[in-house]
Kinemage of the C-alpha trace (Angstrom):
@kinemage 1
@onewidth
@group {chain A} dominant
@subgroup {mainchain}
@vectorlist {calphas} color= white
{ca met a 1} P 0.000 0.000 0.000
{ca thr a 2} L 1.405 3.353 -1.055
{ca arg a 3} L 1.761 5.910 1.718
{ca leu a 4} L 1.184 9.653 1.365
{ca ser a 5} L 3.842 11.938 2.852
{ca val a 6} L 2.906 15.615 2.784
{ca asn a 7} L 5.728 18.058 2.128
{ca ile a 8} L 4.971 21.175 4.196
{ca asn a 9} L 7.639 23.481 2.755
{ca lys a 10} L 5.027 25.725 1.144
{ca val a 11} L 3.357 26.288 4.508
{ca ala a 12} L 6.676 27.636 5.764
{ca thr a 13} L 7.022 29.790 2.628
{ca ile a 14} L 3.754 31.559 3.445
{ca arg a 15} L 4.833 32.108 7.059
{ca asn a 16} L 8.213 33.464 6.070
{ca ala a 17} L 6.660 35.967 3.663
{ca arg a 18} L 5.346 37.990 6.623
{ca gly a 19} L 7.439 36.877 9.568
{ca gly a 20} L 5.895 35.788 12.837
{ca asn a 21} L 4.321 32.354 13.148
{ca met a 22} L 1.283 32.411 10.894
{ca pro a 23} L 0.645 29.802 9.681
{ca asp a 24} L 2.169 27.635 12.395
{ca val a 25} L 4.275 25.049 10.566
{ca thr a 26} L 4.299 22.519 13.398
{ca glu a 27} L 0.538 22.763 13.773
{ca ala a 28} L 0.186 22.254 10.029
{ca ala a 29} L 2.253 19.072 10.259
{ca met a 30} L 0.094 17.789 13.088
{ca asn a 31} L -3.082 18.641 11.181
{ca cys a 32} L -1.832 16.794 8.105
{ca glu a 33} L -1.442 13.714 10.272
{ca arg a 34} L -4.871 14.232 11.850
{ca phe a 35} L -6.425 14.461 8.396
{ca gly a 36} L -4.896 11.160 7.284
{ca ala a 37} L -1.380 11.812 5.972
{ca glu a 38} L 0.937 8.919 6.718
{ca gly a 39} L 4.115 10.953 6.729
{ca ile a 40} L 5.523 14.459 6.883
{ca thr a 41} L 8.328 15.612 4.603
{ca val a 42} L 10.491 18.703 5.059
{ca his a 43} L 13.303 19.992 2.876
{ca pro a 44} L 15.434 22.497 4.800
{ca arg a 45} L 17.783 24.469 2.555
{ca pro a 46} L 20.901 26.351 3.664
{ca asp a 47} L 19.222 29.772 3.337
{ca glu a 48} L 16.142 28.548 5.299
{ca arg a 49} L 13.860 30.272 2.798
{ca his a 50} L 11.029 27.989 3.807
{ca ile a 51} L 11.570 25.200 6.359
{ca arg a 52} L 14.029 26.299 9.019
{ca tyr a 53} L 16.311 24.037 10.983
{ca ser a 54} L 14.395 25.077 14.094
{ca asp a 55} L 11.165 23.840 12.446
{ca val a 56} L 12.722 20.424 11.963
{ca arg a 57} L 13.608 20.260 15.631
{ca asp a 58} L 10.136 21.446 16.683
{ca ile a 59} L 8.248 19.037 14.448
{ca arg a 60} L 10.144 15.857 15.324
{ca pro a 61} L 8.660 15.240 18.801
{ca arg a 62} L 5.170 16.405 17.824
{ca ile a 63} L 4.311 13.933 15.077
{ca thr a 64} L 3.708 10.215 15.295
{ca thr a 65} L 3.792 9.156 11.637
{ca glu a 66} L 6.885 8.883 9.456
{ca phe a 67} L 9.196 11.902 9.385
{ca asn a 68} L 11.220 12.334 6.206
{ca ile a 69} L 13.940 14.967 5.894
{ca glu a 70} L 15.212 15.581 2.387
{ca gly a 71} L 18.081 17.679 1.136
{ca asn a 72} L 21.637 17.860 -0.065
{ca pro a 73} L 23.823 16.206 2.601
{ca asn a 74} L 26.262 19.006 3.290
{ca gly a 75} L 27.823 19.287 6.717
{ca ala a 76} L 25.045 21.274 8.417
{ca phe a 77} L 22.281 19.139 6.908
{ca thr a 78} L 23.987 15.914 7.903
{ca ala a 79} L 24.499 17.178 11.449
{ca leu a 80} L 20.813 18.145 11.682
{ca val a 81} L 19.632 14.745 10.465
{ca cys a 82} L 21.914 12.933 12.882
{ca glu a 83} L 20.661 15.132 15.725
{ca val a 84} L 16.949 14.769 14.952
{ca val a 85} L 17.034 11.116 13.766
{ca pro a 86} L 14.045 11.027 11.413
{ca asp a 87} L 12.567 7.803 10.116
{ca gln a 88} L 13.928 8.514 6.649
{ca val a 89} L 16.435 10.822 5.009
{ca thr a 90} L 16.189 11.476 1.273
{ca leu a 91} L 19.409 12.613 -0.371
{ca val a 92} L 18.756 15.236 -3.068
{ca pro a 93} L 21.544 16.895 -5.106
{ca asp a 94} L 20.000 20.362 -5.256
{ca ala a 95} L 22.276 23.389 -5.515
{ca pro a 96} L 21.917 26.069 -2.814
{ca asp a 97} L 20.394 28.514 -5.304
{ca ala a 98} L 17.976 26.033 -6.898
{ca ile a 99} L 14.344 27.142 -6.730
{ca thr a 100} L 13.323 23.509 -6.404
{ca ser a 101} L 14.883 20.104 -6.943
{ca asn a 102} L 15.652 19.669 -10.626
{ca ala a 103} L 17.651 16.449 -11.059
{ca gly a 104} L 18.527 13.163 -9.453
{ca trp a 105} L 21.934 11.925 -8.333
{ca asp a 106} L 24.459 10.359 -10.627
{ca thr a 107} L 24.905 7.435 -8.265
{ca ile a 108} L 27.821 6.050 -10.258
{ca arg a 109} L 29.943 9.176 -10.350
{ca asn a 110} L 29.111 10.043 -6.730
{ca arg a 111} L 29.325 6.507 -5.366
{ca ala a 112} L 32.058 7.142 -2.795
{ca phe a 113} L 30.322 10.180 -1.315
{ca leu a 114} L 26.852 8.605 -1.275
{ca thr a 115} L 28.224 5.437 0.278
{ca arg a 116} L 29.705 7.471 3.141
{ca met a 117} L 26.367 9.197 3.651
{ca cys a 118} L 24.394 5.948 3.613
{ca asp a 119} L 26.819 4.400 6.109
{ca cys a 120} L 26.556 7.467 8.346
{ca phe a 121} L 22.770 7.482 8.469
{ca arg a 122} L 22.428 3.702 8.720
{ca ser a 123} L 24.649 3.741 11.796
{ca arg a 124} L 21.971 5.893 13.441
{ca gly a 125} L 19.090 3.677 12.363
{ca ile a 126} L 17.814 6.064 9.665
{ca arg a 127} L 16.415 4.659 6.422
{ca thr a 128} L 18.147 6.270 3.446
{ca ser a 129} L 16.558 7.040 0.089
{ca ile a 130} L 18.467 8.463 -2.888
{ca phe a 131} L 16.728 10.799 -5.329
{ca ile a 132} L 17.319 9.572 -8.897
{ca asp a 133} L 16.258 10.207 -12.459
{ca pro a 134} L 14.381 7.380 -14.216
{ca asp a 135} L 17.387 5.285 -15.221
{ca pro a 136} L 17.913 1.665 -14.116
{ca ala a 137} L 21.660 2.270 -13.934
{ca met a 138} L 21.066 4.951 -11.300
{ca ala a 139} L 18.957 2.507 -9.278
{ca glu a 140} L 21.738 -0.052 -9.415
{ca gly a 141} L 24.216 2.616 -8.375
{ca ala a 142} L 22.027 3.516 -5.391
{ca met a 143} L 21.953 -0.108 -4.307
{ca leu a 144} L 25.753 -0.275 -4.516
{ca cys a 145} L 25.929 2.854 -2.343
{ca gly a 146} L 23.959 1.061 0.358
{ca ala a 147} L 20.654 2.918 -0.005
{ca asp a 148} L 17.467 1.347 1.321
{ca arg a 149} L 15.246 3.055 -1.247
{ca val a 150} L 15.298 5.279 -4.293
{ca glu a 151} L 12.952 8.175 -4.922
{ca leu a 152} L 12.054 8.672 -8.563
{ca tyr a 153} L 12.211 12.312 -9.673
{ca thr a 154} L 8.843 12.538 -11.415
{ca ala a 155} L 8.981 16.000 -13.015
{ca gly a 156} L 9.494 14.501 -16.475
{ca tyr a 157} L 6.524 12.197 -16.019
{ca ala a 158} L 4.317 15.102 -14.966
{ca glu a 159} L 5.443 17.246 -17.912
{ca arg a 160} L 4.614 14.571 -20.501
{ca tyr a 161} L 1.615 12.957 -18.841
{ca thr a 162} L -1.147 14.920 -20.577
{ca ala a 163} L 0.206 14.301 -24.071
{ca asn a 164} L 0.897 10.578 -23.666
{ca pro a 165} L 0.618 8.893 -20.251
{ca glu a 166} L 2.034 5.544 -21.374
{ca glu a 167} L 5.063 7.146 -22.983
{ca ala a 168} L 5.553 9.453 -20.004
{ca ile a 169} L 5.674 6.638 -17.485
{ca ala a 170} L 7.681 4.109 -19.504
{ca pro a 171} L 11.165 5.016 -18.161
{ca tyr a 172} L 9.775 5.195 -14.622
{ca leu a 173} L 8.254 1.752 -14.912
{ca glu a 174} L 11.531 0.341 -16.230
{ca thr a 175} L 13.472 1.902 -13.369
{ca ala a 176} L 10.896 0.847 -10.792
{ca lys a 177} L 11.156 -2.757 -11.979
{ca ala a 178} L 14.921 -2.568 -11.740
{ca ala a 179} L 14.726 -1.171 -8.212
{ca arg a 180} L 12.385 -3.963 -7.144
{ca glu a 181} L 14.695 -6.613 -8.603
{ca leu a 182} L 17.608 -5.023 -6.742
{ca gly a 183} L 15.725 -5.216 -3.447
{ca leu a 184} L 15.273 -1.459 -3.091
{ca gly a 185} L 12.185 0.243 -1.744
{ca leu a 186} L 10.543 2.762 -4.051
{ca asn a 187} L 9.424 6.334 -3.411
{ca ala a 188} L 8.322 8.971 -5.917
{ca gly a 189} L 7.928 12.716 -5.882
{ca his a 190} L 7.927 16.040 -7.708
{ca asp a 191} L 4.956 17.536 -9.539
{ca leu a 192} L 2.641 14.644 -8.754
{ca asn a 193} L -0.927 15.922 -8.484
{ca leu a 194} L -4.575 14.887 -8.539
{ca asp a 195} L -4.510 14.560 -12.324
{ca asn a 196} L -1.483 12.296 -12.768
{ca leu a 197} L -1.124 10.462 -9.458
{ca glu a 198} L -3.628 7.633 -9.934
{ca phe a 199} L -2.164 6.526 -13.264
{ca phe a 200} L 1.304 6.438 -11.722
{ca ile a 201} L 0.153 4.215 -8.853
{ca arg a 202} L -1.896 1.935 -11.103
{ca thr a 203} L 1.128 1.395 -13.312
{ca ile a 204} L 3.666 1.041 -10.476
{ca pro a 205} L 1.547 -0.296 -7.585
{ca trp a 206} L 4.579 -1.344 -5.526
{ca thr a 207} L 5.457 2.310 -4.910
{ca asp a 208} L 6.052 2.544 -1.165
{ca glu a 209} L 5.556 6.276 -0.742
{ca val a 210} L 4.765 9.456 -2.628
{ca ser a 211} L 5.933 12.811 -1.300
{ca ile a 212} L 3.705 15.665 -2.437
{ca gly a 213} L 3.849 19.290 -1.401
{ca his a 214} L 3.385 22.093 -3.926
{ca ala a 215} L 0.316 20.735 -5.717
{ca leu a 216} L -1.311 19.538 -2.502
{ca ile a 217} L -0.945 22.888 -0.736
{ca cys a 218} L -2.227 24.682 -3.842
{ca asp a 219} L -5.292 22.420 -3.915
{ca ala a 220} L -5.832 23.052 -0.210
{ca leu a 221} L -6.321 26.764 -0.927
{ca tyr a 222} L -9.517 25.824 -2.759
{ca met a 223} L -10.690 22.642 -1.054
{ca gly a 224} L -9.273 22.949 2.449
{ca leu a 225} L -6.452 20.854 3.841
{ca glu a 226} L -8.549 17.993 5.210
{ca lys a 227} L -10.544 17.411 2.027
{ca thr a 228} L -7.416 17.764 -0.111
{ca ile a 229} L -5.501 15.108 1.819
{ca gln a 230} L -8.489 12.780 1.550
{ca glu a 231} L -8.609 13.345 -2.209
{ca tyr a 232} L -4.931 12.468 -2.562
{ca leu a 233} L -5.400 9.366 -0.416
{ca arg a 234} L -8.309 8.346 -2.648
{ca lys a 235} L -6.031 8.533 -5.667
{ca ile a 236} L -3.564 6.069 -4.156
{ca arg a 237} L -6.099 3.785 -2.433
{ca ile a 238} L -7.113 2.149 -5.690
{ca phe a 239} L -6.445 -1.503 -4.868
């Protein structure tokens, strides 16, 4: 059964636009859980333009479902993860000035570094997922690095979905099959929404988790957070 992890970065973006504590990011995380989300994802960046390191520390003891911290494992990020000890860390190779994540890891070229990171987090009992493009070779590289899971970067799927869903998902299906054969868990995220999510899950039903933030928070502006989370759950509860 695929789990829904809600990325609450955009809640923090709204708060930071005015200062103060409105909306309350920790309360939003707790409400997401109360409304049915099975995980909370945060992506703290070095400039703290949305989720702050202090948010990560505040949220950890207040939620009871899975806590996933994603980001580029620089020194400060790695120290934060090791301090907070989330259920999962997702390694994303985003540059400090990137507006949003825009590529997966080259797990072959970066094998030595990613192996050190996987070893570090495993020693603290943290499940490690590596963000990859849809390429079976990258899944194999992640396995060789010692990752527990891969997260498929689904922006390309979302961009091509409307024109040709089968063509859009083909490389993701190939990579997902490779990951399963390699014994890796499978996550997916980036630009998944109410229009394209169900087809993705129907085609790759062994997806362990989807992490959705931007589209879900946008939908919540119109439908409300509780109804929106239920709608996303309905899209993945198809079996």
